N, C-alpha and C positions, 0 to 999 in steps of 0.2 A: 605520456605525462599524467593522464587521468588515472591509469592503473597504478602508478607510483603514489599519487595522492590517496587513492583508495586504500592501499596497504598502510601508509603512514597514519591516515586518519582513523581507520578501523582499529589498528593496533593500539593507538593512543586511547581511543574511546573504550576499548575493552579493559585497558589498564585503569583508567580513571573511574569507570563505572563498576568495577568489580565489587566495591563495598555495597553497591545496590543490587547487583545481579545475584550474588551469592545468597543473601537473605531471602530474595524472592524465590530462588530455587528451593530453599529449605521449606518455606511456607507452602509452596506447591506440592512438595513431596509429602507433607504432613496433612494436607487438606484435599478436598475434592476427591478425585479418583486416584490420587497418588502419583500422577504423571507430572514430570517437570518439563519435558520438551515434546513438541509435536512436530513431526516431519511430514511435510506434504509435497507431493509431486507438482511442480510448476513448469511452465514453458519458459525456456531460457534462450541464450544466444544460439542462433542458427535453428531455432525451433526444437532444440533438444531438451528433454525433461531433466530436471535436477531436484534433489531433495532440499526444500526450503525449511529452515529451522525457525520455530516460534516457541515461546512459552505456552504451555498447555492452558487454554482458557475455556475450552468447550468439552462436552461429553465426548468420549472416545469414538463413539459411533455416529457423531454428528453429521458426517457427509452423507449418511444413509437415512437421515431423519429430516423432517420439515422441508426447508427450502434448499437442502443439499449444501453445495459449496457457496451459496449466496447467503450472507448473514444480514439480518434486518435488526433494527433497533429493538431492544428488550427481547431479543431472541431467547426463548426458554432453554435452549441448549447451552447457553453461556453459564459457566460456573461463577459462584459469588466473587471470588478473588479475581477471576477472569474479566469481570465487567470493568473493574478499575484498570486492569492492565491494558485492556483494549481501548478504553476511553483516552488514556494517556499515551497510547502507542508503545508502552514499555514492552508489550508482548512481542514486538518486532525486533527488539535489540539483539536476540541471538543470531539474527541474520548478519551481524558483524563477522561471524565465523564464515558465512557464505562468501562475504566480500574478501576475506583473507584467502579463501580457497580459490577465488577467481570465478565463482559462479555468478557473482553479482558485482555491481558498482554501488557507491554511495548514492549516486544520482543516475536515474534511467527510468524507462517505462516500468511500472510496477509489475512484477511477475504474476501471471494469472494461472489458475487451474485450467485444464484443457477445456472444461465446459465454459468458463468465462472468456478464455482466449477466443473460442469459437464464436462468441457474441460480437467480437470486433468485426467490422466490415473487412472484406478480403484485402483491399489496398492497405489498410492499417496493419493487418497481420504481417504482410510482406515487409513493411518498413520496421515494425517493432523488433523482429527477430534479427535485425542487422546489428543491434547493440546489446551490451549486457543489461539485464534488468536491474532496477535500482531499489535500494532501501527506501528511498523517497524519489519524487520526481514531480513534473508538472501536473500529471493526472492526480497524484496523491494530494498535492497541495490544494488544487481546485476542489477536489471531492473529499475534503477533510471530514465532512459529516455525511458520507455517502449512506450509511445505515439509517440515519435520521431522514434523509431525503426519501428513501424507499419506504420507510415506515408510514409516511404521510399519504401513500397511495394504496388504493384498494387492491390493486394487482401489482405487487412489487416486482415480480419476475418480468412482467411485460414492460414496466417502466425502466427496469435495469437494461433489458435487451434492446428496447426500441428508442430510448431517450438518452440514458446515461452512456452506454457503451459506444454508440456512434460518435458522440462528442469526445469522450475520453480517447477514442482512437485518433481523432483529429489532433488532440493535445499531444499524444505520444508521437505522432508523425511530425508535429512541430518541433518536438525535442530532437528527433533524429536529424532534422534539417539544420538545427541551430546548436547542436552540441559543440562544446568548446569550454575553455577555462572560465569565460565570463558567465555562461549559462550554468555551468557546474557550481560555481561559487554563489551565484545569485539564488539558485534553488536550495542550496544548503542554508543560506540566510533566511529564505522564505519558509523553509520547513521549521526552523526554530521559532520563527514569528507566529506561524499558525498553530503551533503547539501551545503557545502562550495565549494567543488570541484566535481561537478556532473559527470565529465568525468573520474574520477579516477578509476583505476583498483585495488585499495587497498584491496578489498575483497579477491582476490586470493593470495595476499601476507600475509595477516593476518590470513586467513583460507586456508592454502595451500592444504588441502585434499578435497576441494569442488569438486563435480562432474564436469567432463570435458564437456563443451558444444559441440554440434554437429558442423561440419565444416561450415554449413550454418549459424548457429547462431553466431559462433565465428567471421565469416566474417562480419556479421551485427553489432556486438558489436565493432569490430575494426573500422569499417567505422563511427560509431557514436562517437567514442572517439576523 
């Protein structure tokens, strides 16, 4: 049933959003480095890699510069148009094609690069690869402002690996245990809500049995709210 809904929703979304997506593609082609799409290898269902589509928002060589595949707030590798696309998450919309292909679902654990996937605790890794990764999901909703959270710390890589990823792993494990029509539709609604109200803590109200974050992370989330 979820796969059927994925195909229906992603197909309709591409049709409805085409008046937005086509002009963005033209702007990207005529600005920055002239690239429209960026294809990056991510860890998918069964641990198999797949090519994830995004609008190009960063320098071509960005994985080999600065913080690598981890992006922080005000990252100098982000192109001018890319900053807006990333803030609004419009840069993720080409992944609707990944959903049609069957690489992804609308809702699921956010697909990670190998470096970021390896930052999950081993038990989380084992659970995450049991389902298709998602365009959005519980982890994406809770960490709507992940780049801003990391920017507030002197050592963003350490904060990402030791604080964010262990908890995000717990969230993704929660999703695997609770996946179903109710969770699917609730996460779609929450995704739309946090796009409009990025500081909202609605996830804990709508999904009250989510894992409790550590004191350090809770303090960072409250500071960002």
